[in-house]
Residue frames as a rotation matrix with the C-alpha (Angstrom) as fourth column:
MET 1
-0.594 -0.671 -0.444 -10.47
-0.426 -0.206 0.881 -5.69
-0.682 0.713 -0.163 27.06
LYS 2
-0.755 0.369 0.542 -12.94
0.607 0.706 0.365 -8.09
-0.248 0.604 -0.757 25.44
ARG 3
0.284 0.893 -0.349 -15.61
0.652 -0.447 -0.613 -5.40
-0.703 -0.053 -0.709 25.74
SER 4
0.119 -0.294 -0.948 -13.50
-0.448 -0.869 0.213 -2.92
-0.886 0.399 -0.235 23.78
LEU 5
-0.892 -0.435 0.122 -12.75
-0.125 0.498 0.858 -5.61
-0.434 0.751 -0.498 21.18
VAL 6
-0.325 0.868 0.375 -16.47
0.869 0.430 -0.244 -6.26
-0.373 0.247 -0.894 20.78
ILE 7
0.437 0.467 -0.769 -17.10
0.206 -0.884 -0.419 -2.52
-0.876 0.024 -0.482 20.42
VAL 8
-0.374 -0.662 -0.650 -14.41
-0.553 -0.403 0.729 -2.18
-0.745 0.632 -0.216 17.74
PHE 9
-0.928 0.034 0.370 -15.73
0.273 0.737 0.618 -5.16
-0.252 0.675 -0.694 15.82
SER 10
0.030 0.999 -0.033 -19.27
0.806 -0.044 -0.590 -3.79
-0.591 -0.009 -0.807 16.10
VAL 11
0.291 0.001 -0.957 -18.17
-0.254 -0.964 -0.078 -0.44
-0.922 0.266 -0.280 14.68
VAL 12
-0.737 -0.626 -0.255 -16.31
-0.439 0.157 0.884 -2.18
-0.514 0.764 -0.391 11.89
LEU 13
-0.659 0.571 0.489 -19.33
0.677 0.734 0.056 -4.34
-0.327 0.368 -0.870 11.11
LEU 14
0.354 0.795 -0.492 -21.50
0.466 -0.606 -0.645 -1.24
-0.811 -0.001 -0.585 11.01
LEU 15
-0.069 -0.468 -0.881 -19.07
-0.594 -0.691 0.413 0.43
-0.802 0.551 -0.230 8.62
PHE 16
-0.927 -0.288 0.239 -19.06
-0.025 0.684 0.729 -2.72
-0.374 0.670 -0.641 6.50
LEU 17
-0.244 0.921 0.305 -22.85
0.840 0.358 -0.409 -2.81
-0.485 0.156 -0.860 6.34
VAL 18
0.453 0.328 -0.829 -22.98
-0.019 -0.926 -0.377 0.86
-0.891 0.186 -0.414 5.41
ALA 19
-0.407 -0.744 -0.529 -20.34
-0.591 -0.227 0.774 0.23
-0.696 0.628 -0.347 2.78
CYS 20
-0.549 0.251 0.797 -22.40
0.525 0.846 0.095 -2.50
-0.650 0.471 -0.596 1.15
GLY 21
0.565 0.780 0.269 -24.47
0.746 -0.343 -0.571 0.29
-0.354 0.523 -0.775 -0.32
GLY 22
0.093 -0.652 -0.752 -21.39
0.146 -0.738 0.658 2.34
-0.985 -0.171 0.027 -1.11
ASN 23
0.855 0.134 -0.501 -20.23
-0.406 -0.428 -0.808 3.94
-0.322 0.894 -0.311 -4.29
LYS 24
0.626 -0.681 0.378 -17.72
0.774 0.602 -0.197 2.42
-0.094 0.416 0.904 -6.63
VAL 25
0.483 -0.562 -0.672 -14.47
-0.125 -0.804 0.582 4.36
-0.867 -0.197 -0.458 -6.86
ASP 26
0.776 -0.267 -0.572 -12.30
-0.619 -0.145 -0.772 5.11
0.123 0.953 -0.278 -9.86
GLU 27
0.808 -0.436 -0.396 -9.49
0.274 0.873 -0.403 2.73
0.521 0.217 0.825 -10.76
SER 28
-0.159 -0.941 0.300 -6.63
0.034 -0.309 -0.951 4.83
0.987 -0.141 0.081 -9.37
THR 29
-0.051 0.223 0.974 -8.39
-0.935 -0.353 0.032 5.32
0.350 -0.909 0.226 -6.03
ALA 30
0.916 0.401 0.009 -9.18
-0.387 0.877 0.284 1.61
0.106 -0.263 0.959 -5.84
GLU 31
0.483 -0.813 -0.325 -5.56
0.352 0.521 -0.778 0.74
0.802 0.261 0.538 -6.57
GLN 32
-0.258 -0.573 0.778 -4.35
-0.456 -0.638 -0.620 3.20
0.852 -0.515 -0.097 -3.90
TYR 33
0.146 0.402 0.904 -6.50
-0.989 0.031 0.146 1.69
0.031 -0.915 0.402 -1.13
ILE 34
0.961 0.118 -0.251 -6.02
-0.140 0.988 -0.071 -1.91
0.240 0.104 0.965 -2.24
THR 35
0.141 -0.985 -0.101 -2.26
0.137 0.120 -0.983 -1.38
0.981 0.125 0.152 -2.05
LYS 36
-0.340 -0.212 0.916 -2.59
-0.782 -0.477 -0.401 0.07
0.522 -0.853 -0.004 1.47
ALA 37
0.610 0.651 0.451 -4.81
-0.790 0.543 0.285 -2.84
-0.059 -0.530 0.846 2.52
GLU 38
0.803 -0.371 -0.467 -2.36
0.110 0.862 -0.495 -5.39
0.586 0.346 0.733 1.11
THR 39
-0.249 -0.902 0.354 0.44
-0.260 -0.289 -0.921 -3.72
0.933 -0.322 -0.163 3.07
ILE 40
-0.091 0.300 0.950 -1.60
-0.990 -0.129 -0.054 -4.09
0.106 -0.945 0.309 6.26
ILE 41
0.899 0.431 -0.073 -2.42
-0.429 0.902 0.048 -7.73
0.086 -0.012 0.996 5.47
ASN 42
0.384 -0.841 -0.381 1.28
0.153 0.465 -0.872 -8.48
0.910 0.277 0.308 4.95
LEU 43
-0.448 -0.536 0.715 2.15
-0.583 -0.431 -0.689 -6.78
0.678 -0.726 -0.120 8.24
LEU 44
0.341 0.653 0.676 -0.55
-0.937 0.296 0.187 -8.77
-0.078 -0.697 0.713 10.04
ASN 45
0.889 -0.049 -0.456 0.81
-0.108 0.944 -0.311 -11.99
0.446 0.326 0.834 8.49
GLU 46
-0.068 -0.993 -0.100 4.22
0.194 0.086 -0.977 -11.07
0.979 -0.086 0.187 9.93
SER 47
0.433 0.363 -0.825 2.63
0.867 0.082 0.491 -10.26
0.246 -0.928 -0.280 13.34
ASN 48
-0.729 -0.673 0.125 3.99
0.639 -0.734 -0.229 -6.73
0.246 -0.087 0.965 13.00
TYR 49
0.211 0.957 -0.199 1.14
0.956 -0.160 0.246 -5.21
0.203 -0.243 -0.949 15.00
GLU 50
-0.046 -0.282 -0.958 3.03
0.579 -0.789 0.204 -2.10
-0.814 -0.546 0.199 16.07
GLU 51
-0.935 -0.346 -0.077 3.39
0.128 -0.531 0.838 -0.95
-0.331 0.773 0.541 12.47
VAL 52
-0.431 0.870 0.239 -0.28
0.680 0.139 0.720 -1.63
0.594 0.473 -0.651 11.76
TYR 53
0.226 0.494 -0.840 -1.21
0.946 -0.316 0.069 0.25
-0.231 -0.810 -0.539 14.93
ALA 54
-0.555 -0.539 -0.633 0.77
0.373 -0.842 0.389 3.27
-0.743 -0.020 0.669 13.70
MET 55
-0.942 0.232 0.241 -1.60
0.181 -0.251 0.951 3.44
0.281 0.940 0.194 10.69
PHE 56
-0.223 0.914 -0.338 -4.73
0.962 0.262 0.075 3.61
0.157 -0.309 -0.938 12.88
SER 57
0.034 0.371 0.928 -6.86
0.015 -0.929 0.371 6.68
0.999 0.001 -0.037 13.46
ASP 58
-0.703 -0.299 0.645 -6.93
-0.569 -0.308 -0.763 7.99
0.426 -0.903 0.046 17.03
GLU 59
0.236 0.885 0.401 -10.28
-0.972 0.220 0.087 6.26
-0.011 -0.410 0.912 17.63
MET 60
0.720 -0.027 -0.693 -8.90
-0.199 0.950 -0.243 2.91
0.665 0.312 0.678 16.44
LYS 61
-0.371 -0.925 -0.075 -5.80
-0.098 0.120 -0.988 3.33
0.923 -0.360 -0.135 18.58
GLU 62
-0.512 0.254 0.821 -8.00
-0.850 -0.293 -0.439 3.89
0.129 -0.922 0.366 21.58
GLY 63
0.423 0.867 0.263 -10.34
-0.883 0.459 -0.093 1.00
-0.201 -0.193 0.960 20.87
PHE 64
0.992 -0.093 -0.086 -7.94
0.056 0.931 -0.361 -1.59
0.114 0.353 0.929 19.46
PRO 65
0.509 -0.852 0.123 -4.51
-0.794 -0.409 0.449 -1.44
-0.332 -0.327 -0.885 21.15
VAL 66
-0.157 -0.705 -0.691 -1.55
-0.855 0.448 -0.263 -3.58
0.495 0.550 -0.673 20.10
VAL 67
-0.804 -0.136 0.579 -2.21
-0.495 0.693 -0.524 -6.01
-0.330 -0.708 -0.624 22.97
ALA 68
0.159 0.948 0.276 -5.69
-0.395 0.317 -0.862 -6.69
-0.905 0.028 0.425 21.60
MET 69
0.468 -0.028 -0.883 -4.34
-0.883 0.034 -0.469 -7.15
0.043 0.999 -0.009 18.07
GLU 70
-0.628 -0.776 0.057 -2.18
-0.778 0.624 -0.075 -10.00
0.023 -0.091 -0.996 19.33
GLU 71
-0.206 0.658 0.724 -5.41
-0.288 0.667 -0.688 -12.00
-0.935 -0.350 0.053 19.65
LEU 72
0.625 0.402 -0.669 -5.46
-0.725 -0.021 -0.689 -12.06
-0.291 0.915 0.278 15.84
THR 73
-0.365 -0.918 -0.156 -2.39
-0.916 0.324 0.236 -14.30
-0.166 0.229 -0.959 15.70
PRO 74
-0.642 0.088 0.761 -4.20
-0.038 0.988 -0.147 -17.66
-0.766 -0.124 -0.631 16.10
ILE 75
0.502 0.864 -0.040 -6.86
-0.018 -0.036 -0.999 -16.60
-0.865 0.502 -0.003 13.58
ILE 76
0.549 -0.373 -0.748 -4.28
-0.827 -0.373 -0.421 -15.72
-0.122 0.850 -0.513 10.95
GLU 77
-0.533 -0.842 0.088 -1.89
-0.827 0.540 0.156 -18.59
-0.178 0.010 -0.984 11.69
GLY 78
-0.245 0.528 0.813 -4.79
-0.148 0.808 -0.570 -21.07
-0.958 -0.260 -0.120 11.71
ALA 79
0.747 0.537 -0.393 -5.37
-0.416 -0.083 -0.905 -20.37
-0.519 0.840 0.161 8.02
GLY 80
0.621 -0.596 0.510 -1.92
0.700 0.713 -0.020 -21.72
-0.352 0.369 0.860 7.14
ASN 81
-0.457 -0.872 -0.174 0.78
0.599 -0.446 0.665 -20.13
-0.658 0.199 0.726 5.02
PHE 82
0.340 0.535 -0.773 -0.16
-0.186 -0.768 -0.613 -16.96
-0.922 0.353 -0.162 3.17
GLU 83
-0.117 -0.333 0.936 -0.18
0.822 0.497 0.279 -17.45
-0.558 0.802 0.215 -0.59
LYS 84
-0.888 -0.153 0.434 -1.81
0.405 -0.708 0.578 -14.45
0.219 0.689 0.691 -2.27
ILE 85
-0.490 0.788 -0.373 -4.68
-0.287 -0.550 -0.784 -11.98
-0.823 -0.278 0.496 -2.43
ASP 86
-0.565 0.345 0.750 -7.34
0.717 0.655 0.239 -13.58
-0.409 0.672 -0.617 -4.64
LYS 87
0.066 0.689 0.722 -9.82
0.801 -0.468 0.373 -10.72
0.594 0.554 -0.583 -4.92
ALA 88
-0.635 -0.219 -0.740 -9.97
0.648 -0.673 -0.357 -7.11
-0.420 -0.707 0.570 -3.81
SER 89
-0.010 0.653 0.757 -12.54
0.766 -0.482 0.425 -4.36
0.642 0.584 -0.496 -4.10
VAL 90
-0.859 -0.234 -0.456 -13.07
0.470 -0.715 -0.518 -0.83
-0.205 -0.659 0.724 -2.80
GLU 91
0.105 0.881 0.462 -16.20
0.774 -0.364 0.518 1.19
0.625 0.303 -0.720 -2.19
GLU 92
-0.921 -0.370 0.125 -16.64
0.239 -0.788 -0.568 4.67
0.308 -0.493 0.814 -0.72
GLU 93
0.196 0.979 -0.063 -19.41
0.700 -0.095 0.708 5.82
0.687 -0.183 -0.704 1.59
LYS 94
0.950 0.282 0.135 -19.42
0.140 -0.769 0.624 9.21
0.280 -0.574 -0.770 3.31
GLY 95
0.504 -0.829 0.244 -15.64
-0.769 -0.559 -0.310 9.64
0.393 -0.031 -0.919 3.07
ILE 96
0.133 -0.441 0.888 -14.84
-0.617 0.665 0.422 6.11
-0.776 -0.604 -0.184 4.28
TYR 97
0.087 -0.217 -0.972 -13.06
-0.915 0.369 -0.164 3.81
0.394 0.904 -0.167 1.83
VAL 98
0.383 0.160 0.910 -13.84
-0.634 0.762 0.132 0.16
-0.672 -0.627 0.394 2.53
THR 99
-0.264 -0.533 -0.804 -11.58
-0.906 0.424 0.016 -2.47
0.332 0.732 -0.594 1.06
VAL 100
0.656 0.391 0.645 -12.58
-0.545 0.837 0.046 -6.12
-0.522 -0.382 0.763 0.97
ASN 101
-0.085 -0.812 -0.577 -9.70
-0.959 0.223 -0.172 -8.49
0.269 0.539 -0.798 0.29
VAL 102
0.941 0.305 0.148 -9.89
-0.330 0.924 0.194 -12.27
-0.077 -0.231 0.970 0.00
ALA 103
-0.006 -0.999 0.035 -6.54
-1.000 0.006 0.000 -13.72
0.000 -0.035 -0.999 1.07
LYS 104
0.765 0.187 -0.616 -5.66
-0.308 0.946 -0.096 -17.27
0.565 0.263 0.782 0.10
TYR 105
0.011 -0.716 0.698 -3.77
-0.974 0.149 0.168 -19.35
-0.224 -0.682 -0.697 2.66
SER 106
-0.745 -0.429 -0.511 -2.65
-0.572 0.805 0.159 -22.96
0.343 0.411 -0.845 2.48
HIS 107
-0.912 0.409 -0.037 -5.52
0.364 0.763 -0.533 -24.25
-0.190 -0.500 -0.845 4.66
GLU 108
0.121 0.991 0.064 -8.34
0.965 -0.102 -0.243 -21.77
-0.234 0.091 -0.968 4.13
ASN 109
-0.297 -0.142 0.944 -9.17
0.563 -0.825 0.053 -18.29
0.771 0.548 0.324 2.91
ARG 110
-0.300 0.219 -0.928 -9.59
0.807 -0.460 -0.370 -15.20
-0.508 -0.860 -0.039 5.08
MET 111
0.229 0.413 0.881 -11.58
0.750 -0.652 0.111 -12.11
0.620 0.636 -0.459 4.20
TYR 112
-0.549 -0.473 -0.690 -10.08
0.773 -0.601 -0.203 -8.83
-0.318 -0.645 0.695 5.38
THR 113
0.472 0.645 0.601 -12.33
0.725 -0.671 0.152 -5.78
0.501 0.364 -0.785 5.50
ILE 114
-0.359 -0.688 -0.631 -10.17
0.869 -0.493 0.043 -2.72
-0.341 -0.533 0.774 6.11
SER 115
0.642 0.667 0.378 -11.67
0.741 -0.666 -0.082 0.76
0.197 0.333 -0.922 6.19
PHE 116
-0.538 -0.838 -0.087 -9.80
0.842 -0.538 -0.027 4.02
-0.025 -0.088 0.996 5.70
ASN 117
0.460 0.602 -0.653 -10.78
0.504 -0.782 -0.366 7.63
-0.731 -0.161 -0.663 6.30
GLU 118
0.959 -0.025 0.283 -9.91
0.234 -0.496 -0.836 10.44
0.161 0.868 -0.469 3.88
ASP 119
0.537 -0.825 0.179 -6.57
-0.838 -0.495 0.229 10.89
-0.100 -0.273 -0.957 5.70
GLU 120
0.255 -0.352 -0.900 -5.76
-0.468 0.770 -0.434 7.26
0.846 0.533 0.032 4.77
GLU 121
-0.647 -0.361 0.672 -5.85
-0.761 0.251 -0.597 6.19
0.047 -0.898 -0.438 8.41
VAL 122
-0.687 0.408 -0.602 -7.32
0.227 0.907 0.356 2.80
0.691 0.108 -0.715 9.31
VAL 123
-0.542 0.595 0.594 -10.74
-0.823 -0.520 -0.230 3.29
0.171 -0.613 0.771 10.90
GLY 124
0.558 0.721 0.410 -11.90
-0.766 0.638 -0.079 -0.33
-0.319 -0.270 0.909 10.70
LEU 125
-0.531 -0.712 -0.459 -10.33
-0.791 0.611 -0.032 -3.78
0.303 0.346 -0.888 10.63
TYR 126
0.379 0.690 0.617 -12.26
-0.764 0.610 -0.213 -7.02
-0.523 -0.391 0.757 10.42
ILE 127
-0.671 -0.586 -0.455 -10.99
-0.730 0.628 0.268 -10.52
0.129 0.512 -0.849 9.64
LYS 128
0.422 0.835 0.352 -13.33
-0.825 0.515 -0.233 -13.36
-0.376 -0.192 0.907 8.83
């Protein structure tokens, strides 16, 4: 299971690195994907992994099952109580929309990088 988790994180990191050279999107598109990302962040904060999983693409479902997502709990809880999203941005590269969201918690901040395909399915999820 750790091997598949490493593979998923590697793919997400690759998408993130590709996205660093991505194109800015218009305001309405940015708002659309930021809203979707914030929904996912809220679900993760509530440990509602099944609902997040339902938003995954088939590849993500295969590589990052609900059981593996449960390993995110100590990472998220360790940051303290969720307060707000401080910053959010969206870039597009080859049909992948990459959102970067800085979430403020009572003890420390977390950066969520959530990638979506053109069908608005989650194709990447990374928490730092």
